[in-house]
C-alpha positions in Angstrom: 8.4 -25.0 -24.2 7.2 -23.1 -20.7 10.2 -20.2 -18.3 9.5 -21.3 -14.8 10.3 -18.6 -12.2 11.3 -20.5 -9.0 10.4 -19.0 -5.4 13.8 -18.3 -4.2 14.4 -16.0 -7.1 11.3 -13.9 -6.6 12.2 -13.5 -3.2 15.7 -12.5 -4.3 13.7 -9.7 -6.2 11.2 -8.5 -3.7 14.4 -8.6 -0.8 15.8 -6.3 -3.4 13.1 -3.2 -4.6 12.8 -3.7 -0.1 16.7 -2.7 0.7 17.1 -0.5 -1.6 15.7 3.5 -2.4 14.4 4.3 -5.7 16.5 7.2 -6.7 14.6 7.6 -10.0 17.1 5.3 -12.7 17.2 2.2 -13.2 20.5 -0.5 -13.9 18.2 -3.6 -15.7 19.9 -6.6 -17.3 18.7 -7.9 -20.1 17.7 -11.7 -19.2 19.6 -14.7 -20.7 16.6 -16.4 -22.4 17.4 -20.4 -23.3 15.5 -21.9 -26.3 15.4 -25.8 -26.2 15.1 -27.7 -29.4 15.2 -31.7 -29.9 12.7 -32.3 -27.5 9.9 -32.0 -28.6 8.0 -34.1 -31.2 4.7 -34.0 -32.4 4.2 -38.3 -32.9 5.5 -38.4 -29.6 8.1 -41.0 -28.0 7.5 -45.0 -28.1 9.6 -47.5 -26.1 9.3 -51.1 -25.0 10.0 -51.6 -20.9 13.4 -53.0 -20.5 13.8 -53.0 -24.4 14.5 -49.5 -25.5 16.8 -47.4 -24.8 15.7 -43.4 -25.2 18.1 -41.5 -26.4 17.8 -37.2 -27.1 20.7 -35.0 -27.7 18.3 -31.7 -27.4 19.9 -28.3 -28.9 20.3 -24.8 -26.0 20.9 -21.4 -26.8 21.2 -18.8 -24.7 20.1 -14.6 -25.9 23.7 -14.1 -24.1 25.2 -17.4 -23.5 24.9 -18.2 -27.7 25.4 -22.0 -27.9 25.2 -23.9 -24.6 27.8 -26.6 -25.1 31.5 -27.1 -23.8 32.5 -25.2 -20.6 29.8 -23.2 -20.8 27.5 -26.9 -20.0 28.5 -26.0 -15.8 26.5 -22.8 -15.9 23.9 -24.7 -15.8 21.8 -28.0 -14.3 20.0 -30.1 -16.5 17.3 -32.4 -15.5 14.8 -35.2 -17.1 12.1 -37.0 -15.8 8.3 -38.2 -16.3 4.1 -37.6 -15.0 2.2 -40.8 -15.8 -1.4 -40.1 -16.8 -2.8 -39.8 -13.1 -5.0 -37.4 -13.3 -5.3 -37.2 -9.4 -1.6 -38.6 -8.3 0.9 -37.8 -10.4 4.0 -39.2 -10.1 6.9 -37.6 -10.9 10.2 -40.2 -12.1 13.1 -38.1 -12.3 15.0 -40.4 -15.5 18.2 -38.0 -16.2 20.5 -35.4 -14.9 22.7 -34.4 -17.9 22.5 -32.2 -20.6 21.6 -35.6 -23.1 19.1 -38.3 -22.0 20.2 -42.2 -22.9 18.1 -44.0 -20.3 16.6 -47.7 -20.5 13.8 -47.3 -20.3 12.9 -49.0 -17.0 8.8 -47.8 -16.2 6.0 -49.4 -16.7 3.7 -49.6 -19.5 1.6 -46.5 -19.7 0.8 -43.0 -21.2 3.8 -40.4 -19.5 4.9 -36.8 -20.2 8.8 -35.8 -20.3 9.8 -33.3 -19.3 13.3 -31.9 -20.2 14.5 -28.9 -17.6 17.3 -26.2 -18.2 18.1 -24.1 -14.6 19.8 -21.4 -15.2 22.0 -21.2 -12.0 23.1 -17.7 -12.0 19.4 -16.2 -12.5 17.5 -19.3 -11.2 14.8 -19.1 -13.9 14.2 -22.8 -15.5 13.2 -23.4 -18.7 11.3 -26.7 -19.5 10.5 -28.5 -23.0 7.5 -31.7 -22.8 6.6 -34.3 -25.1 4.0 -37.8 -25.0 5.7 -41.1 -23.9 4.2 -44.2 -25.1 5.5 -47.6 -22.8 4.9 -50.7 -23.3 5.8 -54.3 -23.2 6.3 -57.1 -25.3 3.2 -58.7 -24.7 1.3 -55.1 -24.6 -0.9 -55.3 -28.0 -1.4 -57.9 -30.1 -2.2 -61.2 -30.9 -2.1 -63.7 -28.1 -1.9 -67.1 -29.6 -3.6 -69.8 -28.3 -2.3 -73.7 -29.4 -0.7 -77.0 -28.2 2.7 -78.7 -28.3 2.9 -81.5 -30.3 2.8 -83.3 -26.6 -0.3 -82.6 -26.3 0.5 -79.4 -24.0 -0.3 -75.9 -23.3 1.0 -73.1 -25.4 0.8 -69.6 -26.0 2.6 -67.0 -28.1 2.4 -63.5 -29.6 1.6 -60.8 -32.2 3.8 -58.8 -31.0 2.4 -55.4 -32.2 4.4 -52.5 -30.0 3.5 -49.0 -31.5 6.7 -47.6 -33.4 8.0 -51.6 -34.0 8.4 -54.0 -36.2 5.7 -57.1 -35.1 7.3 -60.1 -34.2 5.9 -63.3 -33.3 7.5 -63.9 -29.9 7.1 -67.4 -28.8 6.1 -69.1 -25.5 4.8 -66.4 -23.3 3.2 -68.7 -20.6 5.0 -70.7 -18.7 3.6 -73.9 -18.2 4.7 -75.1 -15.4 1.4 -77.3 -14.7 1.8 -79.7 -17.6 -1.7 -78.1 -18.8 -3.2 -80.2 -22.0 -6.4 -80.1 -23.8 -6.5 -76.0 -25.0 -10.1 -74.5 -25.1 -10.3 -70.7 -25.7 -8.7 -67.9 -24.5 -10.6 -64.6 -23.3 -9.4 -60.9 -22.7 -12.0 -58.3 -21.5 -10.7 -55.5 -22.2 -10.1 -52.7 -19.9 -12.9 -52.6 -18.4 -14.7 -50.7 -16.0 -12.4 -51.4 -12.7 -9.6 -54.5 -14.1 -9.2 -56.1 -17.4 -8.9 -59.9 -16.8 -7.2 -62.7 -19.5 -8.9 -66.0 -18.9 -7.0 -69.2 -20.2 -9.7 -72.3 -20.2 -8.8 -75.9 -20.5 -9.8 -79.2 -20.3 -9.3 -78.8 -16.5 -11.1 -75.8 -16.0 -10.1 -72.2 -16.0 -7.6 -69.6 -15.2 -7.3 -66.3 -14.6 -4.0 -65.3 -15.8 -2.1 -61.6 -16.0 0.8 -60.2 -18.2 4.5 -58.5 -17.8 6.9 -60.2 -19.3 6.0 -64.0 -18.9 2.4 -64.8 -17.9 1.1 -66.2 -14.2 -1.1 -68.7 -13.6 -3.3 -68.5 -10.7 -5.4 -71.9 -9.5 -8.8 -69.5 -9.7 -10.7 -67.7 -11.8 -11.1 -63.8 -10.3 -13.9 -63.7 -10.0 -16.1 -64.8 -6.3 -18.3 -66.8 -7.1 -21.0 -67.4 -3.9 -24.0 -69.1 -4.6 -26.1 -71.3 -2.6 -27.5 -73.7 -5.6 -25.7 -76.6 -6.8 -23.2 -75.7 -9.9 -20.0 -77.7 -11.4 -17.0 -77.1 -9.7 -14.3 -76.4 -11.0 -15.4 -72.9 -12.9 -15.0 -73.1 -16.6 -15.7 -70.5 -18.2 -17.4 -70.8 -21.7 -17.8 -67.2 -22.4 -16.6 -64.0 -20.3 -19.0 -60.5 -21.0 -18.7 -57.7 -22.2 -16.3 -58.6 -24.5 -14.1 -55.7 -26.3 -15.1 -54.4 -29.4 -12.4 -51.8 -29.9 -9.4 -51.2 -28.5 -9.5 -48.4 -26.0 -11.6 -48.8 -22.7 -15.2 -50.7 -22.1 -17.5 -48.8 -20.3 -19.8 -51.1 -18.3 -20.1 -51.7 -15.1 -21.5 -55.0 -15.3 -19.8 -58.2 -16.1 -20.8 -61.5 -16.4 -19.9 -65.2 -17.0 -21.3 -68.0 -19.0 -20.5 -71.0 -17.8 -21.2 -75.0 -18.2 -23.7 -75.2 -16.6 -24.6 -71.3 -15.2 -25.0 -68.0 -16.1 -23.9 -65.4 -13.6 -24.2 -61.7 -13.8 -23.9 -58.8 -11.5 -22.5 -54.9 -11.1 -19.3 -54.9 -10.1 -18.1 -50.9 -9.4 -18.1 -53.1 -5.7 -15.7 -56.4 -6.9 -16.3 -58.8 -9.2 -18.7 -60.6 -7.0 -21.7 -63.2 -8.5 -24.7 -64.4 -6.9 -27.2 -67.2 -7.9 -27.0 -68.3 -11.3 -30.0 -65.8 -13.8 -30.6 -69.3 -16.1 -33.7 -70.0 -14.1 -37.5 -69.8 -14.6 -38.1 -68.0 -11.6 -35.9 -66.1 -8.1 -36.6 -68.9 -6.3 -36.1 -72.0 -8.1 -33.6 -74.4 -8.0 -33.3 -75.4 -11.4 -31.0 -74.4 -13.7 -31.1 -75.0 -17.7 -28.2 -75.8 -19.4 -27.1 -72.0 -21.2 -25.6 -72.0 -25.1 -21.7 -71.4 -24.3 -22.6 -67.3 -25.8 -25.3 -63.9 -24.7 -26.7 -62.3 -28.2 -26.3 -58.8 -27.3 -25.8 -55.4 -28.8 -22.0 -55.8 -29.2 -21.0 -52.3 -29.8 -22.9 -50.1 -27.1 -23.0 -53.6 -24.4 -26.9 -52.5 -23.0 -28.6 -53.9 -20.1 -30.5 -56.6 -22.3 -29.3 -59.7 -24.4 -30.8 -63.0 -25.4 -29.9 -66.0 -23.9 -30.2 -69.9 -25.7 -32.0 -72.4 -22.7 -30.4 -76.1 -24.3 -32.6 -78.1 -21.7 -35.8 -76.7 -22.8 -34.7 -75.1 -26.1 -35.5 -72.1 -26.7 -34.0 -68.2 -26.6 -35.1 -66.9 -23.5 -34.5 -63.0 -22.4 -33.7 -61.6 -18.2 -36.5 -60.3 -16.0 -34.6 -57.8 -15.4 -31.5 -55.4 -16.4 -28.5 -57.5 -16.2 -27.0 -56.5 -13.4 -29.5 -56.9 -10.6 -31.5 -59.9 -12.3 -32.2 -63.0 -10.8 -33.8 -65.1 -13.5 -35.0 -65.5 -17.1 -38.4 -65.7 -19.3 -39.5 -67.1 -22.1 -39.9 -64.9 -25.3 -43.3 -64.4 -27.1 -43.7 -64.9 -30.9 -45.6 -62.1 -32.8 -48.2 -62.8 -35.9 -46.5 -64.0 -39.5 -42.6 -64.1 -37.8 -40.1 -66.3 -39.3 -39.7 -68.7 -36.9 -40.3 -68.8 -32.6 -37.8 -68.5 -30.2 -39.1 -72.3 -29.0 -37.0 -74.6 -31.1 -38.7 -77.7 -29.9 -41.2 -78.1 -31.8 -39.0 -77.6 -35.6 -37.0 -80.1 -33.4 -33.5 -77.6 -33.6 -31.1 -76.5 -31.2 -28.2 -73.9 -31.7 -25.6 -75.6 -33.2 -23.3 -71.6 -33.5 -23.7 -67.8 -32.4 -22.0 -64.8 -33.4 -23.1 -61.0 -32.8 -22.1 -58.7 -35.5 -20.3 -55.5 -36.4 -23.3 -54.0 -39.2 -25.5 -50.5 -38.5 -28.1 -53.1 -37.1 -26.0 -54.3 -34.8 -27.3 -57.5 -34.7 -27.0 -61.0 -34.8 -26.9 -64.7 -36.3 -27.7 -68.2 -34.8 -26.8 -71.0 -37.2 -29.5 -73.6 -36.1 -29.6 -77.8 -36.4 -32.2 -80.3 -37.2 -31.7 -84.1 -36.5 -31.7 -85.0 -40.0 -28.7 -82.1 -39.6 -30.2 -79.9 -41.6 -28.5 -76.0 -41.3 -31.0 -72.5 -40.6 -29.3 -69.7 -40.2 -31.4 -66.6 -37.8 -31.3 -63.1 -37.7 -32.6 -61.3 -35.0 -32.0 -58.5 -33.0 -30.9 -58.8 -29.2 -33.1 -55.6 -26.7 -35.1 -55.8 -24.9 -37.8 -56.0 -26.7 -36.0 -58.3 -29.7 -36.8 -58.6 -33.2 -36.9 -61.2 -35.6 -34.6 -60.9 -38.8 -34.7 -63.1 -41.1 -34.9 -67.4 -41.7 -33.2 -68.4 -44.2 -32.4 -72.8 -44.9 -28.7 -73.8 -45.7 -28.9 -74.9 -49.5 -26.1 -78.1 -48.8 -25.9 -79.0 -52.6 -25.0 -74.9 -53.6 -23.2 -74.4 -49.5 -20.7 -77.5 -50.7 -19.2 -80.0 -48.0 -20.9 -77.4 -45.4 -21.5 -79.9 -41.7 -21.7 -79.4 -38.3 -17.9 -79.7 -38.3 -17.4 -76.6 -40.1 -16.0 -73.3 -38.7 -18.6 -70.3 -39.0 -17.9 -66.4 -38.8 -20.3 -64.1 -40.3 -19.4 -60.7 -42.4 -21.6 -58.2 -40.8 -21.7 -56.3 -44.1 -23.1 -58.4 -46.2 -25.1 -61.6 -45.9 -22.3 -64.1 -45.7 -21.5 -67.2 -43.5 -18.1 -67.6 -43.8 -17.4 -72.0 -43.7 -14.4 -74.1 -44.2 -14.3 -77.5 -45.0 -10.8 -79.4 -44.1 -8.4 -77.2 -46.2 -11.0 -75.4 -47.8 -12.6 -71.4 -47.3 -16.5 -71.1 -48.7 -18.4 -68.1 -48.8 -21.5 -69.1 -49.0 -24.3 -65.9 -49.5 -27.5 -66.4 -48.0 -29.6 -64.2 -49.1 -32.5 -66.0 -50.8 -32.7 -64.1 -54.2 -29.2 -64.6 -54.5 -27.7 -68.2 -52.5 -25.0 -68.4 -54.3 -21.6 -70.5 -52.7 -18.0 -69.8 -53.3 -15.2 -71.5 -52.9 -12.7 -68.8 -51.9 -9.1 -70.4 -51.1 -7.9 -74.1 -51.1 -5.2 -73.2 -48.1 -3.3 -76.9 -48.8 -4.1 -77.6 -44.8 -5.8 -77.8 -42.0 -8.0 -75.3 -41.1 -8.0 -74.8 -37.2 -9.4 -70.9 -36.4 -11.1 -68.8 -38.5 -13.0 -65.6 -36.9 -13.9 -61.4 -38.1 -11.6 -59.5 -36.8 -13.0 -56.0 -35.7 -10.6 -55.0 -32.8 -8.0 -54.4 -33.7 -8.3 -52.1 -37.0 -12.4 -51.1 -35.8 -13.0 -52.4 -39.8 -15.3 -55.9 -39.5 -14.3 -56.6 -43.0 -10.8 -58.5 -42.0 -10.7 -61.7 -41.1 -8.4 -63.9 -39.2 -7.5 -67.3 -40.1 -5.0 -70.1 -39.3 -3.9 -73.2 -40.9 -1.4 -76.3 -39.2 1.0 -78.7 -41.0 1.5 -81.3 -39.0 4.0 -83.0 -40.4 6.2 -80.0 -40.6 5.1 -78.4 -37.2 4.3 -75.3 -39.0 0.9 -72.7 -38.1 0.3 -69.6 -40.7 -1.7 -67.4 -38.7 -2.5 -64.2 -41.7 -5.8 -61.8 -42.2 -7.6 -61.0 -45.5 -10.3 -58.6 -46.4 -13.3 -58.9 -47.5 -14.7 -57.7 -51.3 -18.0 -55.3 -49.4 -19.4 -55.0 -52.8 -23.0 -56.6 -52.2 -22.8 -58.6 -55.7 -19.2 -59.9 -55.2 -17.8 -63.2 -52.5 -14.4 -62.1 -52.3 -11.4 -61.8 -50.3 -8.0 -60.0 -51.2 -5.1 -61.1 -48.5 -3.6 -58.7 -46.7 0.1 -60.1 -47.7 1.7 -57.9 -44.6 -0.5 -60.4 -42.4 1.3 -63.2 -42.9 2.9 -64.6 -39.3 4.0 -68.8 -38.4 4.8 -70.1 -35.8 5.3 -74.3 -34.6 2.5 -75.0 -33.3 -1.1 -76.3 -33.8 -3.5 -72.2 -33.3 -6.8 -72.7 -31.2 -7.2 -69.2 -31.2 -6.1 -65.9 -32.0 -6.9 -63.3 -29.8 -6.4 -59.4 -29.7 -5.2 -57.5 -26.6 -4.3 -54.0 -25.5 -3.7 -52.6 -22.0 -4.1 -49.1 -23.8 
């Protein structure tokens, strides 16, 4: 609690001192000091905007007045106000002028400091007590669920996780006025440098959305693509970089887009303006290779280096200079005794699936497939000087049912590949010294989504999975945890992390505005 002497009160003191002669004796009066309790809170206050009321009943005592209540209240002025977290120009908003606060929170989502001021009218002295206040909307934090209604129309639900509140499933948080169909992907960038973006990918293209009580749909993606080359329009984003790996802000000042036929990278310090694509082999070439929709990179650091896969020429490639300023790509040189070549054409393989891990080495994994549909796992570090780590052929006799149609997810803390076979979840330890597969669970209904779920809990052991019962029109979304024991292929289901909705879920994307 802070005590504040106003300029007016100090002026009165100075004026009195200047007009009264010093006669050698002083008549000192005791100050009525105020004690405020019931406002300060170590954990702070959490509220959902336009939903929650902030009710606080402080206790006030004066060293001369005792408990300040009843008729004594008229001797004081009360004020409740908040200031936002803007260090340069914090905005002050008064939310109450009574002793007790009962306020419907009508503030934008964000972090505030809540102040309570008690001013003694007789002395003009002011006492203040303060606490933190976090304001969210129902859609500030949680898992956005992208799916389809029974008629194929796109729908978006949200597993809302407001701070200090129970988790709930909010249905139809996206108003699909255009009747969009063909749900493909949902990409949230996180708070990156100047802005955060949420992109909805459909069969028709890319749509940039922003959150509030509902979602607003824009006809075009947020960035401006200024290219002199012949590319597909409308632009359909396949991957947006950097992907968030934490709930707080990412720090990079560059952004990249992989589309159906192009790779764009640029600095976004002055705005999101994309120059010519870099998926070509010279700065003057007009021949663009078809990129695989994944960039391999150090997902935790978001460094200036990464690898792409050229589908046209079946090879892994890198970029010509730092990503934000590169204008072309270049091929990679193999070393002696490498576990695999960067150019896959000679092996008759193409890239089927790719993922960046959260392991100690911050490595990447790729699943390759040949013309006979045999699968091979590659491991490597994607850096300015990329390093090949492993090449393991998947034994289909051991990894029962695995195929190009499986859904895949790599476990970062062990050599385990999770894959689906219809309603079954399997775990395959591809360490050559183990080479073992286990059917982890049969969910009884087709699995529609599977992914590592690192971001919300910063835990690489966590995964999220969704199933769909078409007859009952019911989806079950749940989280499970891998056993980190290197000798084990086991999962433990998290009973508190199970949610249901009535649409087929194709993507679960964690979103946080903090």
